C-alpha positions as CSV (number, residue, x, y, z in Angstrom):
1,M,53.6,16.9,37.5
2,A,56.3,14.6,35.6
3,S,52.9,12.4,35.1
4,I,51.0,14.7,33.4
5,M,53.7,15.7,30.8
6,G,54.7,12.0,29.4
7,G,57.2,11.8,32.2
8,G,56.4,8.8,35.7
9,S,57.4,5.9,36.0
10,G,58.2,3.1,33.8
11,A,55.7,-0.2,34.4
12,A,52.9,3.2,33.7
13,K,54.5,3.0,29.8
14,A,54.8,-0.9,29.9
15,A,51.5,-1.7,31.1
16,A,50.2,0.8,28.1
17,E,52.5,-0.9,25.5
18,K,51.0,-3.9,26.3
19,S,47.6,-3.0,26.1
20,R,48.3,-1.2,22.7
21,R,49.2,-4.4,21.7
22,V,46.9,-7.3,22.4
23,Q,44.5,-4.4,21.4
24,Q,46.0,-4.8,17.6
25,V,46.6,-8.4,17.6
26,A,43.0,-8.8,19.1
27,N,42.1,-5.9,15.8
28,D,44.1,-8.2,13.3
29,R,41.9,-11.1,14.3
30,Q,38.8,-9.8,13.9
31,L,40.0,-9.1,10.7
32,A,40.4,-12.5,9.3
33,A,37.8,-13.2,11.1
34,L,35.8,-11.4,8.8
35,Q,37.4,-11.1,5.7
36,S,37.4,-15.4,5.8
37,S,33.4,-14.8,6.6
38,N,33.6,-12.7,3.1
39,E,34.7,-15.1,1.4
40,D,33.5,-18.4,2.7
41,A,29.6,-16.6,2.2
42,G,30.5,-15.9,-1.8
43,A,31.1,-18.9,-2.2
44,T,28.2,-20.8,-1.4
45,R,26.1,-18.4,-3.4
46,K,22.9,-20.5,-5.3
47,T,22.2,-19.5,-9.1
48,P,19.8,-17.0,-9.6
49,R,16.3,-18.8,-10.1
50,G,13.7,-17.7,-12.4
51,R,12.3,-14.8,-15.1
52,R,15.9,-12.5,-15.5
53,L,13.8,-8.8,-13.9
54,F,16.4,-6.6,-16.0
55,V,17.8,-7.9,-19.3
56,S,20.0,-6.2,-22.0
57,D,18.4,-7.2,-25.0
58,P,14.7,-7.1,-25.4
59,G,13.7,-8.9,-27.7
60,Q,14.6,-12.1,-24.6
61,K,11.7,-11.1,-22.2
62,T,9.0,-12.5,-22.3
63,D,5.4,-10.4,-22.1
64,L,4.7,-11.4,-18.9
65,S,5.4,-9.2,-17.1
C-alpha cells in the first residue's frame, strides 16, 4: 500500500529520476537538431526566378498574365 501512495523503495525513485534525466537529454538533443536544420534550410534558399506574380505597383506587372 505504501508504494501506491508514493512511498516504497528508494531504488524505484532513483530509476524514475534517471529515466527523466535521460529523456530530458534526448529532448534537448532533438530540439537542437531541429533548430540547426531550420537554420541550414534558410541559408541555402535560392532567389526566385521568373516573373513576379504579386507586385505592389501595377505598372511593374507585364501584360502577359
